N, C-alpha and C positions, 0 to 999 in steps of 0.2 A: 535520288535513291542511294547512291554511293555514300553521300554524307550521312544518311540515316544509319546505314550499315556500319560506317566508321564509328558512329556514336555508340551503337550497341556493343561493338568490340571493345571500345574504350571503357564502357561501363563494366563489362565482364572482367577486364584486367584490373580495374579499380576494386571490384568486389573480391577478386582473388587475393590482391595484396592486403585488403582489409581483413580478410578471413583469418590470416595468421596473427593479426593484432587482437582478435577477439578471443578471450579466454573462455573455454567451454564451462569453466566454473561459474562464469557470470550467468549462464543459463541454469546450471544444475545445482547451484548453491543458494540457499536462502530465499528461494522463490516463494512468493505468497500469491494466493489467488487474486488479491487486490492489485498486485503489481501487473499481472498479465491477463486478467480477464478482459473479454471483449467489452468495448465501451457501451455497447447496446445492452443496457440492464434489462430491457424487456424480455430478452431471450432467456435470461436466467430466472426471471421472476416466476415464482410459483413452482419451480422445479427443485426437487430435493436431490442433492448429490448422493449417489448410491454408496460411494466409498468415502468415508470421512476424511481420510488423509490424501485423497487425490488432489493434485495440483492442476489448476486450469492454466494452460500455457498456450498463448497465441504464437505459434512458431514463426509466422510471417513477420512478427514484430520483434522477434528475439534473434538469437544467434543464427538460426537456420536460414534467415533471409540472405545471409552471405554465402550460402551454399546452393542457391538456386542455379540450376544448369539445365540444359536441354536433355530431354529424356533420351537414354541410350537404347538404341534398337538392338534386337537380337540378343538380349540379355534376359535372365530370369526376373530381374527386378522390374523391367519394363512391363512384364505380364501381371504384376500385382495389382489388385483392385484397390480402390480408395480406402476401404476399411482396413485392409491389411497394412497399408502404409501409415496408419494413424499411430501417433505417439501418445502414450499415457504415462503420466508421472505420478509417483506416490511418495509420501513421507514414511509410510510404514510397509514393511515387507508383507505382513499378513494381508493387507488390502490388495497389494500387488498379486499375491498368489491366489486370492479369491477371484480376482478379475481374470487372471490367467486361466483358471479352471473353467470359467464361463465362456472364454473366447478361444479355446484351444483349436476349434475348427478352422480358425483363420490362420493357423500355423504361426501365430505370434509366440514370442518366448520372453521369459523374465530375465532382465539384466539389472545390474546395479552399477552406479558410478561411484567410485571410492575417492574420497579426499581425506587421506589419513591425517594430514597436518591439521586440518580444521575439525577432524573427528566427525565428519558428516558423511552420509550416504543418501543418494537419491535413487529410488527404484523406478525402473523403466519397463514398460510392456510394449514391445514393438516387434515387427517381423525382422529376423536377422539380416535379410538382404537390405532392408531399409536402413538398419543401423550401419551396415557396411557402406551403403551408398552415401549416407550423410556425413560420415566421419572418416572416409578413406584418405582424404587429402590433408588431414591434420597431422602436425609433426608429432604430437603426443596424445594418446588416449588412455583413459583410466577405467575401462569397462571390464566387468566380470560377468560371466554367465552364472545364473543361479540354477544349480542342479536340484530341482524341486523334489520334495519327498514324494515317492510313489510314481514318478515319471520314468518311463523306459530310458535306459542309459547305455551308452557304449562302454566298452572296457577302456579305462584310462589309467595312466600312471603319472605320478609326480616324483621325479628322480632328482635328488639333490645331495650335495655334500660340500663340506668346507675344504677349499683347495689348499689352504695353509696346513691343515691337519692331515692332508692326503697328497703330499707332493709327488708321490710315485704312482698315483692312480690315474689310469687312462679313462677319462669320462666317456669318450666316444666308444671305446671297446666295451665298457661296462654297460652302456646303453644298448648296444647291439646284443650283448649277452642277455640282458633282461628281456628284450623283444623276442629273441629266439626261444627263451624259456617259456614265455607265455604262448607263443605260437605253437610250440611243441605240446604244451599242456592242453590247449584247446583242440588240437588235431587228434591227440591220442585219447583224451578222456571223453570228448564229445563227437568223435568220428567226423571231424571237419576237414577241410582242405584249403587252408588259408596260408599266406606267406607274408613276408615283411613289406611287400609292395602296397599293402592296404593300410600301412601305418603312417599316421601323420606325426612327425617328430618335430616339436617346436623347441627352440633354444632361447634361453634368457640368461645365459651365463655371464658372469663378470670376472674380474681378476681375483675376486675373493671367493665367490661361490659358483659352483657348478649347478645349473638348474635346467631341467628339461620337462616338458609336458608331452606325454606320448598318448595318442588317441588311436585306437584300433578301429579304423573306418571299414568295418566288415558289413556283410549283408544281413546281420542280425543285431539285436540289442538284448539287454538283460532287463528283468522286471523293474529294477530301480538300482540306484547306486549302492544300496546296502548289500545287495546280492553281489555286485561288482567287488565291494570291499571284502566280502567273505571269500570270493574267488582269489583275490590278491593275497589275502592272509594265508589261504591254503597253499598257494604256490611258494610264498616266501617264508615258510615256517623257519624259525630260527635254527641255524645250523644245517639246513637242508641244502642251501646253495651258498657256500662260502665265497664264491666269486662275486656275490652281491653285497659283501660286507665292506663297510668303510669305517674310518675312525671319526669319532666326535671330537669337539674342541677340548673336552675334559679328559681325553685319552681313551675313553671307552669305545665300544664298537656298536654299530647299528646297521640296519639295512638301508641301501641306497633308495629303496622305494618308501616314500612317506606314506604311512598307514593311517594318517589322520585326515585324509581328504575325502573320506567316504561317509561323513556325517550328513544328516538330513539338511536340505536347503543350503548346500555348500556353495560358496562363492569361488569360482574357478576362472582365473584370468584368461581372456580370449586373445586370439591372434591379433597382433598389432598393438596391443595395450601394454603399458608399463605400470609398475607401482609408482605411486605418487612421489614426485621429486627424484625419480630414478631415470636413468638413461639406458635401460636394458629392456626394450620391448620384446615380446614373444615373436620370433620370426621362424620361418621354416629353416631347419638346420641344413648344413651343407650335405650331410649324408642323405637326408630325405629328398633333397633336390635331385639327387641322382637315382633314387630307388622308387619314390612314390609314383604310383600310376593313377592319374586322374582322368584319363581318356580325353582330356582337353589340353592342348599344348600351349596356348597363348591367349592373350586378350582378356577383356573384362569377364568373359564367361568362365575362364579358368580361375580368375580371382574369386568369383562367386562360388564355384565348386569347391575350391580350396577352403574358403571360409566356412562353408556349411560342413565340410568334412572334418574341420578342426573343432567343431562344437561337440560336446558330450551328449547333449539331448537334442530333441527336435526332429529326429529322423522318424520315418514311418516303417522302419524295419520290423520284421516279425520278432516276437519275443522268444529267446532261446532259454529253455528250462535249465537250471543249474542246481543240482540236488545237494545244496550245502545249507547248513543252518546259518542264516544271514543275520547275525546279531552284531551290531556295531555299537560300541560304547563311546560316549563322548569323551574327549580328552579332559583329564582332571586338571584343576589349577596346580600351579607349581608348589604351593604350600597352603595347607588348610588344617590348622590345629586349634582345637577349642581351648579357651582360657590360657593362651600362651602370652608371653611377654611380647608386646608389639614390636620392639626393636629387634627381636630375634628373627623377624620375617621380612619386614619392609626395609630395614636398614636406614630408616629415617625417624629417629626418636622424637625430634621436635614436632614433626608433622603428625606422628602418632599421638603425641600429647594434645595437639590441636584438635584432632577428631575425638579423642577421649573426652575433651571438654564439651564438644558439640553434642556428644551422645550421653552426657550426664543428665539426669542422675541414674539412668538405667546402666550406662557404662558400655565400654567397648568389649565385646566378647570374642570376636573372631576377625582375623586379617587374612585375606585371600590375595596372593600376588599372582597376577596373570602375565603371560607373555605380552610383548609390545607395550609395556609400560603402564599397565592398569593395576590399581590396587583397590580392593573393596574392603571397606570397614563396616562390619556388621554389629548391630546392637544386640542386646539380650531381648527377651520377650517384652512386649509392651513398650516398644520404642516410639518416640514422639515423631509424628508424620506431618510434614509441611502441607501436604495435600488435605489431610483431614483437619489440621489445626488442633490436634489433640493426640494423645497416645492411643495406639491400638491395644486391645485387651490382651491379645496373645501373639501378635505378629511382630516380626522384626522390621527394622528399617535398615537401608544400606546406603552408605555414602561411597560414591565411585570417584576415584582420583585418577585423572589422566596426567601422569607425571611430566611428560614432555611438554604438554601445553600449560601445565600449572593450573588446571581448572578442575572443579569438583561439582558434583550434583547428587541429589538424593533420589533413590528409588525405594519402592515399598514392597514388602512381602505379602501384603493383603491384596490379592488379585481380585477378590470379589468387590471390594470397596474402591480400591485405587487403580485397578487395571494396570495399564502400562505407564502410569504416571512417572514423569521425570521432571524434577525441579529445574528452573533456569540455571545455567552454568554460572559458577562463581569463581573469580580468580583468587588464588591463594594470597594471603598477605605477603607484602614485599620481602619480609625477612625469611620467608619459607620458600620462595621461588627457586633460589639457587640450589637448595637441598633437593627439591623435587626434580627440577629440570636438568641440573648439571649445566655445563657451558652451552649457551644457545646463540646461534648466529643472529645478527641484527635482522637479516631479511626474513628469518623464520618468525621473529616477533611481529613483523609487518604483516605476514601472511596468516597469522594465527586466528584472525577473525575477531569480531567484536565480542567482548565478554563484559560482564558487569563487575566492577570493582567496589561496588557499594557494600557496606557491611551487611551481613546477613542478619535479618531481624528474626530472632527466635524468642518465642514465649514458651518457656519450658513449663510443664505441669508441676504443680507443687506436690 
């Protein structure tokens, strides 16, 4: 009997050591149904998949087999039923959100796994405690909560500023000031009685950037995050609170509260996760460790309560009415000017000429430069579409360039015929890569994922 127990313990140690060698990207990147479907084809025969982009994954044959462990008693996770513990993976966010609406009674939530280097995302529907349970021992996670449109939301803030541009700014003091301002606003305007002990303050600061996520874990929620955005804009009106002003890199001034995080279906990083290839996970700040009241002092149960408290959505709190016009505009691209010289906006004249050639004879009409290194080249009306194999009569086509990866692909403006079509990624010609990427570390090239370097076959209309 002792020999058998020793073998079990040895297997557990081996699994724990192997777990760190398994990259979660192996599960969450490039998965196809053929790779991970159950071998028994009879079960699938005759059954039509409800969601086109859903990925069939046999977790026992993939990454999660390394995370099997005994069920932990006296935890909220141990009380979940089998259906609530189910993981569902999707390639498209729209399918994920449709499935989420159908299964909200199970208290599952939508998440997304980000891999910025490979420019891929995998959408996940799972109970938050199951997500915590399966990933809590990994050294790095890259998960984001999706704050779905129309879903009740807690009050949350994203505080950030550049440290080099603000050497004299005390981030801790400014965070406390922001929290106090919002607590005072809620108490005075809505006749509440809350304090900072209900605030989950998460820190992801580096030597270069100050970054905090502040979630008000109160007994109420708002209708959705657009109402939260309206509230935040109301409190942080320009000039109303000079103590929240910080300097930007270009010398101008802005508010420490980022007002761009209240758009629909927003991705918001969760506790314990870091941005890809970064080493600054969101953790409970030192100040929150001293003031946060969770009514649970230690153990796995406290970890569960803290994780649930740090999420923006997912609570069953009553909805608090807030009488403000909740209109949130999407952030605009950095540059968008019709009929402008390409080099005036992308700064890459040779690449602009390359796309000018691809878009001929209709021609390049607009260049949109987005943050994080994306450039969109738009044709004029009647652009040639790879999906249709011909020119649309009235619609434009768009070529999207991911500069850091040096890859590009085509999308189409004709949603009725082409829907969400995206052509296969193509690698820029070698003589244009340096202009697009800038200096690139060798290991980044290795991790950039497979792309096709075959010449793009275009049959342009006469």
